[in-house]
N, C-alpha and C positions, 0 to 999 in steps of 0.2 A: 505494498501500501505506500502511498505518496503522505511524504509529511505532510503535517499541516503547514499552512506560509504566515509568517510573524513580516507582515509588509512594514519601512521605516521610510520615509519623507526623509533625505537627507541631502542640506543645504551649505553642509562645510563649514558651520558654525559651534560653536561651541555648544549650544543647549541639541542644533542635531547630530553631535557628536556622543550626549548624554543618552540619549534617544538609541545607538546603535547600543553603547553599552546595557543600556537596562532591556534592551532585547537579546541581547547575546546573551543575557544570566537568564530571562527568560526560558530562550530557546533550550538551553541547556535543563531545565526542568519541564519542559512543556515535549521537552525531543520533537521539535520544531526546525523547519530551514527557515532563512531572514532572505526576504529578498527588499534589495535598495533600490528607492524611487527619486532622481533628480528629473524635475522637470524644468524646462528652457522656455525663455520664451524664443519668437521667431529673432532668428536673425544672430543668436547666441553660437560659441563655439560649442559646438556638441562632442568633440575630440577633449578640449580640458576639461568637461565635466566628465566623460568616461574615464580618462586616464586617473581621475582621482577618484571616483568610484573603486576604478579596478583595484587601487590600492586601501584603500575601505575594506571590500570582499577576501583580500588575501590578510587581512588583520582578522577579520573575522575567522575564517577559515582555520588559522593557529592556534582558535580557542576549539578547533577540531568541531565545526558547526556549518552545513552544507549553507552557501549563500549563494546569490545571484546578486545582477544588476542593468536595468533597464534604465531610459532615458525618455521623458515626452516631452514633445514641444506643442507648448499651450500653457495650462493657468492651474495652479495648483486644486484651487475651490471645484474643478471639474473632474479633473484628472486624478487625484488620488484616489477617490472613491470610484474612477472607472477600472483602474488598475488591480483595484484590490480585488472588484467582483470579476476582472480577465482571467487572476490570476487562485482566485475561488480562498482569499486570503480571509483568514478565521480572529485576527486581530490586528492591529495599526498600532505602532507604538511612534510618538511624534511629538516634537520638542515643540516647547511655545518659551515665547521671549519675555512672558505676561503681558496681561492690560494697561497699555498705558497711553497717556494722552489721550486724544480724539479717539481711541480705541474702545473707548468707555462709553464712549456716545452713538460709534459705528456699529459696536461689536466687535469681536476679539477676532482674528483672523483665524487658530484657532476653533473657535465656534464654527464658525463659517464653513471650513474644508469639512467636519464633522457634518453640521446638517444635511451635507450631500450623498452623505457614506451612511449604510446600513449595517455599517460592519463597525463592532465597537473598538474603541481609542483607550491607550493607556498615552494621557499625555502628561510630560518630564519638562522639569525647567533644569539648572546646572547642577541641583544637588543631586549625588549620586546614589545608589541602592545602596544597603544595605547590604548589608554580607549577610545578614538571614533573612531575608526581604521582605512581603510584605504578612509581618506579625500584628500587625491592631490594622485593622479596617474599618473608615466610618461609611457611615449611610443615614445620610440627612434625610427626615421627612417630613414637607409640608404635604397640605391638601391637595398639591398638584403631583406628587409625585405617585410612581405606580411601585411600588411597597412590594411586590411580589417577584416583581422583574430584577430590581434593583436588592433584591436578601440573593435571589438566585444568581446572579453572577457572582456577589462578594464572593457570598460562602463560596461557590466553585473553585472561581481561582485562590481560595484563602487557602482552602483545605490542600496547596499545592506547601504551603507553607504550616500550616497548623495553627490558622489564625487567628486571632480575638476578635469579635464582630461589636463594635459598638453605634448603635442605631442611637441617635440624637433627633427630638422630634422638634417643633415650634411649640410652645405652650399659647397654644391661638386663644386670643379674648372672646373672640364673635362664637357664641354658642352654634352656629348651626358648622363654623367650618371646625369648630374643637374636635363636633362631634364627630366629623367624617374621618380627624386625626387620628382619634382615640378608637373609634373601630379596626384599624390595622393595627392599632400596637397588640392587641392581643394575635392576632392573625401572626404577624411578626417573630413574638416568642414562642409558638410551637409549631410555626418552621420551622426555627432553628434549632430548639428540643430534639424535634422528629428526627435531625440530622446531625445530630452529637456536634451543635455548634456552641462553644462557648461563645458568650455575651452578655454586653448589658445594654438599657435602656436608659436614655439620660433625658430630660425635659431642658429645651432651652425656653429661657424666655423671650422673649417677641422686641428686640429693640431693631438690630443688622442682622438678619439669621444668616447672610452668607456672610459674613464679617465673625459673628459667635461660634457659628460652625469650623470655621480655621481655625479662632482661636480654642475651642474645643478640640481640634482637633490635633492641635498642637500639645494640649497639656496630657493628654493619651498619647502621645510619641507615636502621630497615628503614620502609617506608609502608606496607608493607601486612601483616597475618598472615591466612593463610589457614586454616579448621582446620575438620573434621566436626563436627556437631553429633549425640555420639552420647547417644540419649532413656536406656541405662541407665546411666549413666553421672552423672546428674545429682545425685543425690543419694550420692553412692556416699561422699565425706569431709564428716566437720560442717564443714571448713574449707574445705567450699565445691569444686565440682569444676572438673576444669582448661580443661572450655570457660569456665567464669561469668570463673572467677579470668585468663581473656586478655580476655575480655570487656569488663572492669573494668578492666583494665593501666591499672599506677600512671604508664608511659612516655604515654598516651594516642594511643597507636599503634591504630589502623582494626584491624578484624578483619573481614573476609571469611568467612561463616558460611553452610554449607553444611550445610540439617537431612539429616537420614539419608535421610526417605522420598527428597527433590527429588535424593541423591547418585544413586541406584538407577536413572534412567530416564535418559532421552535429551537433556537441559537443558543446549544450548550456545550461550555469548556471541556464537561467531561465528556461529551460526544469526539470531540473534536481532537481533542487531547489527550484524553487519555487517562 
């Protein structure tokens, strides 16, 4: 059988290299192949980019991991998702420079790329992956979150690291919304208990949920935050959506992002990575 593919967009920057390092570590655990992708604008020198990609592939293969590369002429918003589908990739590991300046208003590039793909992303910054991997995983839950899918993805990838799941829910004052959230909590607890997953459930006061989630994640030394990308929320607030604020978090904690389209399918880490 073919090895599952982890796709890594490579842009020859420090965060791009960080994404390759994360993918390399994950590939050893998931027994996956790494495919590097560099997207060029028209008129750029493909030969230079190809030579640089070949050097990265050689470095990856020194770790005993099967790897390949390809170049596309176009733009990252369309081509990353397209190539992921062409390769039947099961995970995309991508670097981001965070959310800066006008990106707070217009939406981070990372979030735009994710919205155009139905493959799960792990978005990383410069902070390196811990040697022990993802031991503490945060799942933020508000009334928009699809709890079932978030938990399923989190504990499936977490099982490779014997991770503990931390569910952080917003203490909503609106009684209708609070009731929706509170109905999800027993479900989350039951699902995790059935699968023998270590977990904690913590309520967070409703102030600034995205910042408070990141602060909570830092307080428990989280290695990964899992969120659903709800399309309708991308430009909800001038200050930036919940999703983009978490993706570009100041603590540089990696974020597993499940596109809302993918969350409605039968995707499973266990099925594809064993």
